C-alpha positions as CSV (number, residue, x, y, z in Angstrom):
1,M,44.8,-117.2,-52.9
2,T,47.9,-118.6,-51.4
3,R,50.3,-115.7,-50.2
4,F,53.2,-117.2,-48.8
5,V,55.2,-114.9,-46.7
6,P,58.5,-115.3,-44.4
7,V,57.4,-116.2,-40.5
8,R,58.9,-112.8,-39.4
9,E,56.0,-111.1,-40.4
10,I,53.3,-113.5,-39.1
11,A,55.8,-113.8,-35.9
12,H,53.3,-112.8,-33.5
13,L,50.6,-115.5,-34.5
14,R,51.1,-118.6,-33.1
15,L,50.7,-122.6,-35.0
16,A,47.9,-124.5,-34.0
17,L,48.1,-127.4,-35.8
18,P,44.3,-129.4,-36.0
19,P,43.9,-132.8,-33.9
20,H,43.8,-134.9,-36.8
21,D,46.0,-135.5,-40.0
22,R,43.3,-135.6,-42.9
23,W,45.0,-132.7,-44.4
24,I,47.8,-135.7,-45.6
25,D,45.0,-136.5,-47.8
26,E,45.9,-133.4,-49.9
27,L,49.0,-134.5,-50.8
28,T,50.4,-137.1,-53.5
29,W,54.3,-136.7,-53.2
30,I,56.8,-134.8,-51.0
31,P,60.6,-134.4,-51.3
32,A,62.9,-136.9,-49.4
33,S,66.0,-136.2,-47.6
34,A,69.2,-138.4,-47.7
35,T,69.1,-139.5,-43.8
36,E,66.0,-141.0,-44.1
37,I,65.9,-142.7,-47.8
38,H,66.5,-146.2,-46.5
39,L,64.2,-146.0,-43.4
40,A,61.5,-144.0,-45.8
41,A,61.6,-147.1,-48.9
42,R,60.6,-149.4,-45.8
43,Y,57.2,-147.5,-46.1
44,Y,56.8,-145.4,-49.1
45,P,57.0,-145.8,-52.4
46,I,60.0,-143.2,-53.7
47,A,59.5,-141.1,-57.1
48,V,61.3,-138.8,-58.6
49,R,59.4,-135.3,-59.8
50,I,60.8,-133.0,-62.4
51,E,60.8,-129.4,-61.2
52,D,62.7,-126.6,-62.7
53,Q,64.4,-129.0,-64.9
54,K,66.2,-130.8,-62.2
55,P,64.9,-134.1,-61.1
56,R,64.3,-134.5,-57.4
57,L,63.7,-137.9,-55.2
58,G,60.7,-137.6,-52.7
59,L,57.7,-140.0,-51.6
60,I,54.2,-141.4,-52.5
61,I,52.1,-140.5,-49.9
62,G,48.9,-140.5,-51.7
63,R,46.3,-142.4,-50.4
64,R,45.0,-143.7,-53.6
65,Y,48.0,-145.6,-54.2
66,L,49.8,-147.0,-50.9
67,A,49.7,-150.4,-50.2
68,R,49.2,-149.1,-46.0
69,A,47.1,-146.7,-45.1
70,L,48.7,-143.5,-43.3
71,L,46.0,-142.2,-41.0
72,D,42.8,-144.3,-39.4
73,P,39.6,-143.6,-39.7
74,T,39.5,-140.7,-37.5
75,G,42.0,-139.1,-39.4
76,V,44.2,-139.7,-37.0
77,W,48.5,-141.1,-37.7
78,R,49.0,-144.7,-37.6
79,G,51.9,-144.9,-39.9
80,A,54.9,-146.6,-39.0
81,Y,57.5,-143.5,-39.9
82,R,56.5,-139.9,-40.0
83,P,59.1,-138.1,-43.0
84,V,60.7,-135.3,-42.6
85,G,58.5,-133.7,-45.6
86,L,55.3,-134.3,-43.2
87,R,57.0,-132.9,-40.2
88,C,57.5,-129.5,-41.6
89,F,54.0,-128.8,-42.5
90,P,52.6,-126.2,-42.9
91,F,55.8,-124.3,-43.7
92,E,57.7,-124.6,-47.1
93,A,61.6,-123.2,-47.5
94,P,62.3,-122.9,-51.5
95,D,66.2,-121.0,-50.4
96,I,67.7,-121.9,-47.1
97,G,70.3,-119.3,-45.2
98,D,71.4,-119.0,-42.1
99,N,68.0,-117.0,-40.8
100,P,64.8,-119.2,-39.8
101,L,63.3,-115.9,-40.0
102,S,63.6,-114.7,-43.2
103,D,63.9,-118.9,-45.0
104,I,60.9,-120.1,-43.8
105,L,57.7,-119.1,-45.6
106,I,54.1,-119.9,-44.4
107,D,50.8,-119.2,-46.1
108,A,49.7,-115.4,-44.0
109,D,46.4,-116.7,-44.3
110,S,46.5,-120.0,-43.5
111,E,44.0,-122.0,-41.2
112,Y,46.8,-123.3,-38.8
113,L,47.7,-120.0,-37.3
114,S,46.4,-118.6,-34.2
115,P,46.3,-115.2,-32.4
116,M,46.1,-117.3,-28.7
117,S,46.4,-120.7,-29.0
118,G,49.3,-123.2,-30.3
119,T,53.0,-123.2,-30.1
120,P,54.5,-119.8,-30.4
121,I,56.9,-119.4,-33.6
122,V,59.4,-116.9,-31.5
123,D,60.6,-116.3,-28.2
124,E,60.0,-113.5,-25.4
125,A,62.6,-111.8,-27.4
126,G,61.5,-112.5,-30.8
127,R,64.4,-114.8,-31.9
128,P,63.3,-118.3,-33.6
129,G,61.1,-120.5,-31.0
130,R,62.6,-124.2,-30.7
131,M,59.7,-125.2,-33.2
132,L,61.3,-123.2,-35.8
133,T,65.1,-123.7,-35.1
134,E,64.0,-127.5,-35.4
135,L,62.2,-126.7,-38.9
136,H,65.1,-124.9,-40.2
137,R,67.3,-127.9,-39.7
138,L,65.0,-130.5,-41.1
139,F,64.6,-127.8,-43.9
140,K,68.5,-127.6,-44.9
141,L,68.5,-131.5,-44.6
142,M,66.4,-132.0,-46.7
143,K,68.3,-129.5,-49.1
144,R,71.8,-131.3,-48.9
145,G,70.0,-134.5,-49.6
146,Q,68.5,-133.2,-52.4
147,E,72.0,-131.8,-53.8
148,S,73.7,-135.3,-53.1
149,F,70.8,-137.1,-55.1
150,G,71.5,-134.5,-58.2
151,R,74.0,-136.9,-59.7
152,A,72.7,-139.9,-59.3
153,L,69.3,-139.1,-60.7
154,D,70.6,-137.8,-64.0
155,Q,72.3,-141.1,-64.3
156,Y,68.6,-142.7,-64.2
157,L,67.7,-140.2,-66.8
158,V,70.6,-140.7,-69.2
159,G,70.0,-144.5,-68.3
160,G,66.6,-144.5,-69.1
161,L,65.5,-146.1,-65.8
162,L,62.6,-144.0,-65.1
163,V,59.6,-144.8,-66.4
164,P,55.6,-142.3,-65.8
165,F,54.4,-143.3,-62.6
166,I,50.6,-144.4,-64.3
167,D,47.2,-144.3,-63.2
168,G,45.3,-146.2,-65.9
169,D,46.1,-144.8,-68.7
170,T,46.8,-141.1,-67.3
171,P,50.4,-140.1,-65.8
172,V,50.4,-139.1,-61.7
173,A,51.2,-135.3,-61.4
174,D,52.1,-133.9,-58.5
175,H,51.1,-129.3,-58.7
176,G,51.9,-130.1,-62.5
177,Q,55.0,-132.2,-62.4
178,P,54.7,-135.7,-63.7
179,L,56.1,-138.5,-61.3
180,Y,58.5,-140.9,-62.3
181,I,59.5,-144.1,-60.9
182,I,62.5,-147.1,-61.6
183,N,61.8,-149.5,-63.8
184,P,62.8,-152.9,-61.9
185,A,63.1,-154.4,-65.2
186,R,65.4,-152.4,-67.1
187,F,67.6,-151.9,-64.1
188,A,67.7,-155.8,-63.5
189,Q,68.4,-155.5,-67.3
190,M,71.8,-153.6,-66.8
191,E,75.2,-154.9,-68.3
192,H,78.0,-154.7,-65.5
193,T,79.4,-151.7,-67.3
194,G,76.7,-149.7,-66.4
195,L,76.5,-150.5,-62.7
196,A,80.2,-150.2,-62.7
197,A,80.2,-146.6,-64.3
198,M,77.3,-146.1,-62.1
199,A,79.6,-146.6,-59.0
200,R,82.6,-145.3,-60.0
201,H,82.7,-141.8,-58.1
202,D,80.5,-143.4,-55.4
203,F,78.0,-145.6,-54.5
204,L,75.6,-143.4,-54.0
205,S,73.5,-143.5,-57.5
206,V,73.7,-147.4,-56.9
207,D,72.5,-147.4,-53.7
208,V,69.8,-145.2,-54.3
209,A,68.3,-147.0,-57.0
210,I,68.3,-149.9,-54.9
211,A,66.1,-148.5,-52.3
212,C,63.8,-147.1,-55.1
213,Q,63.3,-150.6,-56.5
214,F,63.0,-151.8,-52.9
215,S,60.4,-149.4,-52.0
216,L,57.6,-150.3,-54.8
217,Q,56.9,-152.8,-52.7
218,N,54.4,-150.0,-50.9
219,L,52.3,-149.3,-54.1
220,R,48.8,-151.2,-54.4
221,P,49.8,-154.3,-56.7
222,E,48.0,-152.2,-59.7
223,Y,50.3,-149.5,-59.6
224,R,53.4,-151.2,-60.1
225,P,55.4,-151.3,-63.3
226,K,55.3,-153.7,-65.6
227,D,57.5,-153.4,-68.6
228,T,59.0,-155.6,-70.9
229,G,62.8,-153.7,-70.9
230,R,64.9,-152.8,-73.3
231,H,65.6,-156.5,-74.7
232,G,62.1,-157.6,-75.1
233,R,62.2,-160.0,-72.1
234,P,59.8,-160.3,-69.2
235,G,58.8,-157.6,-67.1
236,V,60.2,-158.0,-63.3
237,E,58.1,-157.7,-60.6
238,P,59.5,-155.0,-57.6
239,F,60.6,-156.5,-54.6
240,S,58.1,-158.7,-52.3
241,P,59.4,-160.2,-49.0
242,G,58.1,-163.5,-50.6
243,M,60.5,-162.9,-53.5
244,D,63.8,-162.4,-50.7
245,T,63.3,-166.1,-49.1
246,T,66.3,-167.6,-48.7
247,M,66.4,-171.4,-47.0
248,I,68.6,-170.9,-43.9
249,D,69.1,-174.5,-44.4
250,D,70.9,-174.7,-47.9
251,L,73.2,-172.3,-46.6
252,S,76.6,-173.3,-45.0
253,L,76.8,-171.8,-41.4
254,V,79.9,-171.6,-39.3
255,L,80.4,-169.6,-35.8
256,D,83.6,-168.0,-35.6
257,D,85.6,-168.9,-32.4
258,G,86.7,-165.3,-31.5
259,E,86.5,-162.7,-28.8
260,L,82.6,-162.4,-29.1
261,I,81.3,-165.8,-29.5
262,S,83.0,-168.9,-27.5
263,V,81.9,-172.6,-28.5
264,A,83.8,-173.9,-26.0
265,G,81.0,-171.6,-23.8
266,I,78.3,-172.2,-25.7
267,D,79.3,-175.8,-24.6
268,I,79.6,-175.4,-21.3
269,M,76.2,-173.2,-20.9
270,R,74.7,-176.5,-22.2
271,S,76.2,-179.0,-20.3
272,V,75.2,-176.7,-17.3
273,N,71.4,-175.7,-18.1
274,R,71.0,-180.0,-18.7
275,H,71.8,-180.2,-14.8
276,E,69.3,-177.6,-13.5
277,P,66.6,-178.7,-11.9
278,A,63.2,-178.2,-13.8
């Protein structure tokens, strides 16, 4: 049975992580930080989990659902970006204050704790070590992120933009809590007044909704949502690079002859290059 305790109770031990990342395969969803949401959307599908009747924004990392594998066959990390939630493993911090030794928890019987090998948790004076201090900073980032996301996620729930994340006929859950993803068809069919209402107080709700929609390209095709939407119109596929291609020749382009770029200077360089010996 898992027994989480404050790290002050195991401060005499060291953290000894394995040389591989196979433990990631046991995870389905991790919470996200507001500081990483745009970068993470490039590599992970964004999903919402309802926890204690509050929506939380996070990333789907279950290998069953991802279009690109995070680990190579030997279990070594091959992902392009390692999210904050993974960098905090194997610790948790349900409540963050000002004391890393009390705020950060770990399973007292964790296989990643060692009396001899690994990284020290505290320094010689018993104060939080560099690793623990950095973990505390990351947990604070995630807490602030979840607080800032709260109002935006409430708007998605009220607006009916979230739909259950389905695997076949079964809703996908994390620790027993169902996961929800934004429905691109419903978001695309929102009236302008609805978008204006979302953005009236701040633009975060629209910003995050677009990131959520963009992120669905990271799902395997069979898990991407297909919905007729609210008005019976055909469903809209999530963003994919091929869907957002603009023909550059169709755009009217002009260079601004300002301080950064001088058209005259470009012409001079062309004439110089023309007379340079081959």
